[in-house]
Kinemage of the C-alpha trace (Angstrom):
@kinemage 1
@onewidth
@group {chain A} dominant
@subgroup {mainchain}
@vectorlist {calphas} color= white
{ca met a 1} P 14.744 17.329 17.421
{ca asn a 2} L 12.617 20.355 18.504
{ca asp a 3} L 15.212 23.119 17.020
{ca pro a 4} L 12.820 24.289 13.854
{ca ala a 5} L 16.072 24.775 11.692
{ca ser a 6} L 17.490 20.874 12.536
{ca val a 7} L 14.234 19.968 11.527
{ca ala a 8} L 14.228 21.656 8.578
{ca leu a 9} L 17.713 20.081 7.458
{ca ala a 10} L 16.630 16.754 8.600
{ca leu a 11} L 13.247 16.875 6.401
{ca glu a 12} L 15.669 18.287 3.337
{ca ala a 13} L 17.866 15.245 3.635
{ca leu a 14} L 14.515 12.651 3.901
{ca arg a 15} L 13.575 14.541 1.022
{ca gly a 16} L 16.839 13.977 -0.722
{ca ala a 17} L 16.756 10.010 0.062
{ca ala a 18} L 13.332 9.991 -0.962
{ca arg a 19} L 14.065 11.184 -4.636
{ca glu a 20} L 17.080 8.900 -4.359
{ca leu a 21} L 14.624 6.221 -3.720
{ca glu a 22} L 12.292 6.746 -6.834
{ca ala a 23} L 15.346 7.201 -8.914
{ca lys a 24} L 16.890 3.535 -8.075
{ca val a 25} L 13.406 1.917 -8.419
{ca gly a 26} L 12.916 3.849 -11.591
{ca gln a 27} L 15.913 2.363 -13.366
{ca val a 28} L 14.486 -1.102 -12.483
{ca val a 29} L 11.015 -0.539 -13.559
{ca ile a 30} L 10.133 1.551 -16.061
{ca gly a 31} L 6.652 3.514 -16.879
{ca gln a 32} L 5.381 2.960 -13.494
{ca gln a 33} L 6.583 6.604 -12.160
{ca arg a 34} L 2.766 7.201 -10.987
{ca ala a 35} L 2.781 3.936 -8.697
{ca val a 36} L 6.462 3.916 -7.703
{ca arg a 37} L 5.884 7.553 -6.389
{ca leu a 38} L 2.246 6.344 -4.387
{ca ile a 39} L 4.449 3.515 -2.592
{ca thr a 40} L 7.083 6.074 -2.015
{ca ile a 41} L 4.363 7.911 -0.246
{ca cys a 42} L 3.212 4.752 1.629
{ca ile a 43} L 6.749 4.041 2.529
{ca phe a 44} L 6.628 7.715 4.340
{ca ala a 45} L 3.510 7.448 5.939
{ca arg a 46} L 4.467 3.955 7.110
{ca gly a 47} L 0.996 2.068 5.581
{ca his a 48} L 0.671 -1.200 4.084
{ca val a 49} L -0.485 -1.645 0.528
{ca leu a 50} L -2.568 -3.308 -1.877
{ca leu a 51} L -1.437 -3.831 -5.427
{ca ala a 52} L -4.025 -3.824 -8.269
{ca gly a 53} L -2.926 -5.472 -11.566
{ca asp a 54} L -2.553 -8.379 -14.057
{ca val a 55} L -0.025 -11.053 -13.928
{ca gly a 56} L 3.257 -10.201 -15.518
{ca val a 57} L 2.785 -6.075 -15.434
{ca gly a 58} L 6.250 -6.251 -13.232
{ca lys a 59} L 4.596 -6.361 -9.643
{ca thr a 60} L 7.169 -8.246 -7.960
{ca thr a 61} L 10.041 -6.611 -9.533
{ca leu a 62} L 8.727 -3.552 -8.563
{ca leu a 63} L 8.466 -4.390 -4.925
{ca arg a 64} L 11.913 -6.703 -5.337
{ca ala a 65} L 13.378 -2.495 -6.472
{ca val a 66} L 11.895 -0.778 -3.452
{ca gly a 67} L 13.151 -3.665 -0.779
{ca arg a 68} L 16.553 -3.306 -2.334
{ca ala a 69} L 16.120 0.683 -2.009
{ca ile a 70} L 15.144 0.701 1.577
{ca gly a 71} L 17.229 -2.093 2.644
{ca gly a 72} L 16.089 -4.358 5.601
{ca gly a 73} L 14.876 -7.987 4.610
{ca tyr a 74} L 12.046 -9.163 1.984
{ca glu a 75} L 10.122 -12.504 2.469
{ca arg a 76} L 7.396 -13.339 -0.091
{ca val a 77} L 4.470 -15.504 0.352
{ca glu a 78} L 2.417 -17.329 -2.009
{ca gly a 79} L -1.326 -17.847 -1.149
{ca thr a 80} L -3.080 -21.105 -1.738
{ca val a 81} L -6.182 -22.167 -0.779
{ca asp a 82} L -4.868 -25.180 1.641
{ca met a 83} L -2.483 -22.545 3.287
{ca met a 84} L -2.980 -21.867 6.888
{ca pro a 85} L -1.833 -19.776 9.169
{ca ala a 86} L 0.718 -21.552 10.941
{ca asp a 87} L 2.317 -21.704 8.020
{ca leu a 88} L 3.246 -18.221 8.111
{ca leu a 89} L 5.059 -18.778 11.406
{ca tyr a 90} L 6.423 -22.174 11.663
{ca his a 91} L 8.373 -24.657 9.489
{ca thr a 92} L 8.547 -28.381 9.690
{ca tyr a 93} L 11.177 -31.257 8.562
{ca ile a 94} L 12.702 -34.003 8.919
{ca ala a 95} L 16.004 -33.738 10.601
{ca asp a 96} L 18.998 -35.754 10.017
{ca asp a 97} L 17.724 -38.235 13.256
{ca gly a 98} L 14.702 -39.241 11.244
{ca arg a 99} L 12.833 -37.241 14.044
{ca pro a 100} L 9.965 -34.051 12.313
{ca arg a 101} L 11.311 -30.855 13.485
{ca ile a 102} L 9.508 -27.510 13.924
{ca glu a 103} L 11.354 -24.043 13.133
{ca pro a 104} L 10.184 -20.177 13.075
{ca ser a 105} L 9.362 -19.433 9.942
{ca ala a 106} L 11.564 -17.474 7.745
{ca ile a 107} L 9.339 -14.808 8.538
{ca leu a 108} L 9.545 -15.350 12.408
{ca glu a 109} L 13.672 -15.030 11.939
{ca lys a 110} L 13.692 -11.514 10.153
{ca ala a 111} L 11.129 -10.419 12.132
{ca gly a 112} L 13.460 -7.020 13.633
{ca asp a 113} L 14.825 -6.505 10.518
{ca leu a 114} L 11.772 -7.082 7.932
{ca ser a 115} L 10.869 -4.289 6.119
{ca ile a 116} L 8.312 -5.743 3.075
{ca leu a 117} L 6.443 -9.111 3.467
{ca phe a 118} L 4.861 -9.253 -0.162
{ca phe a 119} L 1.772 -11.448 0.040
{ca asn a 120} L 1.136 -12.725 -3.508
{ca glu a 121} L -2.835 -13.522 -4.392
{ca ile a 122} L -3.622 -12.569 -1.101
{ca asn a 123} L -7.594 -13.627 -1.759
{ca arg a 124} L -6.577 -17.615 -1.944
{ca ala a 125} L -5.514 -17.862 1.450
{ca arg a 126} L -8.566 -18.678 3.833
{ca pro a 127} L -9.842 -16.177 6.019
{ca gln a 128} L -7.626 -18.015 8.928
{ca val a 129} L -4.849 -16.666 7.264
{ca his a 130} L -6.049 -13.117 6.640
{ca ser a 131} L -7.091 -12.741 10.509
{ca leu a 132} L -3.082 -13.452 11.265
{ca leu a 133} L -2.446 -11.206 8.755
{ca leu a 134} L -4.500 -8.460 9.872
{ca arg a 135} L -2.688 -8.614 13.555
{ca leu a 136} L 0.255 -8.445 11.836
{ca met a 137} L -0.436 -5.366 9.887
{ca ala a 138} L -2.137 -3.414 12.996
{ca glu a 139} L -0.204 -4.350 15.523
{ca arg a 140} L 3.625 -5.310 13.896
{ca ser a 141} L 3.545 -8.276 16.416
{ca val a 142} L 2.795 -12.292 16.434
{ca ala a 143} L 2.588 -14.649 19.008
{ca ala a 144} L 4.692 -17.970 18.362
{ca phe a 145} L 6.496 -20.367 20.422
{ca lys a 146} L 5.511 -18.945 23.885
{ca arg a 147} L 6.945 -15.656 23.045
{ca thr a 148} L 5.825 -12.411 20.953
{ca tyr a 149} L 7.414 -11.442 17.593
{ca asp a 150} L 7.861 -7.533 17.069
{ca phe a 151} L 7.858 -6.344 13.330
{ca pro a 152} L 8.882 -2.430 13.707
{ca his a 153} L 10.073 -1.477 10.252
{ca leu a 154} L 7.547 -4.031 8.636
{ca gln a 155} L 5.312 -2.812 5.689
{ca val a 156} L 3.142 -5.759 4.117
{ca tyr a 157} L 2.354 -5.245 0.420
{ca ala a 158} L -0.363 -7.734 -1.230
{ca asp a 159} L -1.886 -8.439 -4.789
{ca arg a 160} L -5.494 -10.365 -5.419
{ca asn a 161} L -5.604 -12.538 -8.443
{ca arg a 162} L -8.282 -10.502 -10.421
{ca val a 163} L -9.319 -13.045 -12.985
{ca glu a 164} L -9.549 -16.191 -11.750
{ca lys a 165} L -12.632 -16.757 -9.167
{ca glu a 166} L -12.365 -20.527 -8.390
{ca glu a 167} L -10.552 -20.751 -4.596
{ca thr a 168} L -10.523 -17.675 -4.106
{ca phe a 169} L -11.900 -15.971 -0.824
{ca glu a 170} L -12.704 -12.097 -0.772
{ca leu a 171} L -11.212 -9.765 1.780
{ca pro a 172} L -12.948 -8.545 4.674
{ca ala a 173} L -13.768 -5.431 5.319
{ca ala a 174} L -11.718 -4.879 8.158
{ca ala a 175} L -8.612 -6.677 6.206
{ca arg a 176} L -9.278 -4.254 3.200
{ca asp a 177} L -9.339 -1.116 5.686
{ca arg a 178} L -6.229 -2.017 7.156
{ca phe a 179} L -4.270 -1.490 4.004
{ca phe a 180} L -3.113 2.618 3.395
{ca met a 181} L -3.623 2.749 -0.286
{ca glu a 182} L -4.761 0.573 -2.859
{ca ile a 183} L -2.148 1.186 -5.961
{ca pro a 184} L -2.762 0.424 -9.180
{ca val a 185} L 0.135 -1.264 -11.597
{ca glu a 186} L -0.689 -1.203 -15.281
{ca ala a 187} L 1.175 -2.275 -18.292
{ca pro a 188} L 2.683 0.936 -19.813
{ca ala a 189} L 0.797 3.038 -22.220
{ca asp a 190} L 3.677 4.944 -24.102
{ca pro a 191} L 4.592 2.610 -27.202
{ca glu a 192} L 8.553 3.421 -26.560
{ca thr a 193} L 8.274 2.176 -23.683
{ca arg a 194} L 6.389 -0.874 -24.171
{ca arg a 195} L 8.980 -1.595 -27.114
{ca arg a 196} L 11.739 -1.492 -24.496
{ca leu a 197} L 10.109 -3.716 -22.360
{ca ile a 198} L 9.486 -6.294 -24.972
{ca phe a 199} L 12.546 -6.038 -27.182
{ca asp a 200} L 15.078 -4.922 -24.738
{ca pro a 201} L 17.186 -8.114 -23.321
{ca arg a 202} L 18.184 -5.764 -20.259
{ca tyr a 203} L 14.474 -6.654 -18.766
{ca arg a 204} L 14.579 -10.207 -19.205
{ca asp a 205} L 17.020 -10.867 -16.652
{ca val a 206} L 15.304 -9.427 -13.047
{ca asp a 207} L 18.170 -10.358 -10.876
{ca leu a 208} L 20.615 -8.825 -12.844
{ca leu a 209} L 18.650 -6.094 -13.553
{ca leu a 210} L 18.123 -5.718 -9.636
{ca gln a 211} L 21.544 -5.392 -9.176
{ca thr a 212} L 22.016 -1.812 -10.578
{ca ile a 213} L 20.585 -0.908 -6.822
{ca asn a 214} L 23.562 -1.767 -5.451
{ca glu a 215} L 22.953 0.080 -1.834
{ca pro a 216} L 19.751 1.557 -0.258
{ca ala a 217} L 19.027 5.221 -0.806
{ca leu a 218} L 17.637 5.081 3.140
{ca asp a 219} L 17.945 3.560 6.110
{ca his a 220} L 14.847 1.725 6.782
{ca arg a 221} L 15.042 1.459 10.464
{ca val a 222} L 14.469 5.386 10.595
{ca leu a 223} L 11.010 5.381 8.825
{ca ser a 224} L 9.224 5.206 11.671
{ca ala a 225} L 10.411 8.069 13.434
{ca ser a 226} L 11.072 10.238 10.478
{ca ala a 227} L 7.080 9.674 9.366
{ca gly a 228} L 6.193 11.165 12.902
{ca ile a 229} L 8.540 14.044 11.970
{ca ile a 230} L 6.516 14.528 8.402
{ca gln a 231} L 3.640 14.564 9.820
{ca glu a 232} L 3.914 16.659 12.188
{ca ser a 233} L 5.643 19.437 9.907
{ca val a 234} L 2.721 19.750 7.156
{ca his a 235} L -0.311 21.766 8.510
{ca ala a 236} L -3.786 21.573 7.280
{ca ser a 237} L -5.655 24.918 7.050
{ca glu a 238} L -9.223 25.151 8.677
{ca ala a 239} L -10.516 25.346 5.137
{ca val a 240} L -8.374 22.039 3.840
{ca gln a 241} L -9.760 20.456 6.979
{ca asn a 242} L -13.478 21.421 6.485
{ca tyr a 243} L -13.246 20.243 2.460
{ca val a 244} L -12.112 16.739 3.689
{ca leu a 245} L -14.989 16.583 6.009
{ca arg a 246} L -17.153 17.492 2.714
{ca leu a 247} L -15.501 14.886 1.043
{ca trp a 248} L -16.140 12.239 3.970
{ca asp a 249} L -19.793 13.443 3.760
{ca ala a 250} L -20.232 13.123 0.097
{ca ile a 251} L -18.440 9.686 -0.210
{ca val a 252} L -20.709 8.468 3.037
{ca his a 253} L -24.101 9.917 1.659
{ca pro a 254} L -23.927 10.459 -2.024
{ca ala a 255} L -27.273 11.275 -2.509
{ca thr a 256} L -27.787 13.813 0.018
{ca ala a 257} L -24.633 15.473 -1.470
{ca gly a 258} L -26.438 15.680 -4.765
{ca ile a 259} L -24.358 12.992 -6.674
{ca thr a 260} L -26.194 10.373 -8.854
{ca leu a 261} L -24.915 8.002 -11.324
{ca ala a 262} L -26.845 6.313 -13.838
{ca ser a 263} L -28.975 3.060 -13.602
{ca ile a 264} L -27.795 3.269 -9.480
{ca asp a 265} L -30.089 3.798 -6.492
{ca met a 266} L -27.465 5.938 -4.619
{ca ile a 267} L -29.668 6.076 -1.174
{ca arg a 268} L -28.971 1.973 -1.177
{ca leu a 269} L -25.349 2.290 -3.290
{ca val a 270} L -22.729 2.765 0.029
{ca gln a 271} L -23.411 0.017 2.533
{ca gly a 272} L -20.299 1.456 4.485
{ca gly a 273} L -16.758 2.793 4.257
{ca gly a 274} L -15.470 6.254 4.786
{ca ser a 275} L -14.328 5.207 8.124
{ca pro a 276} L -12.589 8.060 10.451
{ca arg a 277} L -9.411 5.805 10.047
{ca gly a 278} L -9.877 5.676 6.348
{ca leu a 279} L -9.899 9.578 6.243
{ca ala a 280} L -7.218 9.959 8.976
{ca phe a 281} L -5.217 7.783 6.212
{ca leu a 282} L -6.266 10.185 3.245
{ca val a 283} L -4.813 13.175 5.215
{ca arg a 284} L -1.803 11.319 6.370
{ca ala a 285} L -0.873 10.384 2.756
{ca ala a 286} L -1.886 14.209 1.496
{ca arg a 287} L 0.554 15.144 3.956
{ca val a 288} L 3.683 13.095 3.070
{ca arg a 289} L 2.720 14.384 -0.842
{ca ala a 290} L 3.098 18.075 0.547
{ca trp a 291} L 6.362 16.970 2.381
{ca leu a 292} L 7.321 15.319 -1.001
{ca glu a 293} L 6.393 18.647 -2.845
{ca gly a 294} L 8.483 20.730 -0.708
{ca arg a 295} L 5.324 22.489 1.518
{ca asp a 296} L 4.300 22.501 4.812
{ca met a 297} L 0.972 23.043 4.231
{ca leu a 298} L -1.497 21.271 2.898
{ca val a 299} L -3.252 22.042 -0.509
{ca pro a 300} L -6.691 20.851 -1.908
{ca glu a 301} L -4.547 19.379 -4.731
{ca asp a 302} L -2.691 16.701 -2.455
{ca val a 303} L -5.812 15.582 -0.927
{ca arg a 304} L -7.147 14.973 -4.699
{ca asp a 305} L -3.986 13.320 -5.632
{ca val a 306} L -4.110 10.307 -3.432
{ca phe a 307} L -7.803 10.247 -2.858
{ca val a 308} L -8.694 7.537 -4.880
{ca glu a 309} L -5.897 5.125 -4.030
{ca thr a 310} L -6.775 5.491 -0.361
{ca val a 311} L -10.512 5.651 -0.089
{ca ala a 312} L -12.183 3.791 -2.922
{ca his a 313} L -11.180 -0.166 -1.497
{ca arg a 314} L -12.792 1.087 1.618
{ca ile a 315} L -16.223 1.984 0.442
{ca phe a 316} L -18.479 -1.207 0.670
{ca leu a 317} L -21.640 -1.475 -1.631
{ca asp a 318} L -24.534 -2.909 -1.400
{ca pro a 319} L -24.059 -6.483 -2.894
{ca val a 320} L -26.323 -5.873 -5.648
{ca tyr a 321} L -23.851 -3.667 -7.061
{ca glu a 322} L -20.774 -5.689 -6.140
{ca leu a 323} L -20.057 -7.489 -9.185
{ca arg a 324} L -19.818 -3.781 -11.097
{ca arg a 325} L -17.714 -2.944 -8.357
{ca glu a 326} L -14.621 -1.549 -10.054
{ca gln a 327} L -16.506 0.863 -12.523
{ca ile a 328} L -18.890 1.784 -10.139
{ca val a 329} L -16.470 3.027 -7.329
{ca gly a 330} L -14.203 4.662 -9.955
{ca asp a 331} L -17.463 6.777 -10.839
{ca leu a 332} L -18.751 7.464 -7.555
{ca cys a 333} L -15.170 8.772 -6.498
{ca ala a 334} L -14.677 10.679 -9.855
{ca ala a 335} L -18.224 12.013 -8.679
{ca val a 336} L -17.457 13.138 -5.073
{ca leu a 337} L -14.168 15.031 -6.504
{ca ala a 338} L -16.233 16.645 -9.263
{ca ser a 339} L -19.114 17.871 -6.955
{ca val a 340} L -17.289 19.278 -3.764
{ca ala a 341} L -16.184 22.820 -3.918
{ca ala a 342} L -12.272 23.066 -3.593
{ca pro a 343} L -11.537 25.834 -1.554
């Protein structure tokens, strides 16, 4: 598809499918327009997603709705302290003849068509499980039963238990950096939306609610190819490129950039993060945002709009500041955006 006119028509058709996807998900999950838009960006950027939010705010319902809207297989895994890597790959049972049997897990059985794997409470799983998940996310393949299973259409979604600390394992830096975005899913602030969620019986039966999405908005099998076309079609001027580089420097060396936060030693604050992959993901997300807005050129607002969700979770602080991580990283990102002049 090298003809510019054909590419433009394909991109416009995809944009229509993206709008339809957001509309279908919005029929099921109300008050989460920002989260739905960010997930849409991740879908068309082919990035894995961390979800941040309290229990009962609708994260599972949101992902089930997204799964129905893009088609393909959907699987959910519950993180537990006794989970081992084999639990993701094998299913054991006693057959009718009384002998034990080992079969591929549901994840492996759906490998070629699996579009969403939701790992609930990922920080309850052991580091060994995180290592297996890291390969699945990085390579979209795993080895089992003397063969390699490929997951060409897979997106991994995960959420962390933010309340309980017992029997949890913090995600290693390598795993956090593999997630394209960390997207907040919070209870809606609008009073009328809250009223509907509490009193409207329609939102009590999730299975019935999901049936309003009777067919996918797009074909999940074309998303990888479509993502490449989107990235090639949206261009960044030298001024925007330099802006991203200045943001990068300010995140990694905030003291040098003249950024100060109250009661924080800025020289020792940031131990790592802001990797080339992370900033490449930032630009990738910004390009999808520009495309969704109908543009073929990046503007600073595209970068700023997805900056926190793409960069914050891959900033690694000095251990003395980790207990206040959420507030400090939020303040740091806000200060960086405020201090680095946009072109």
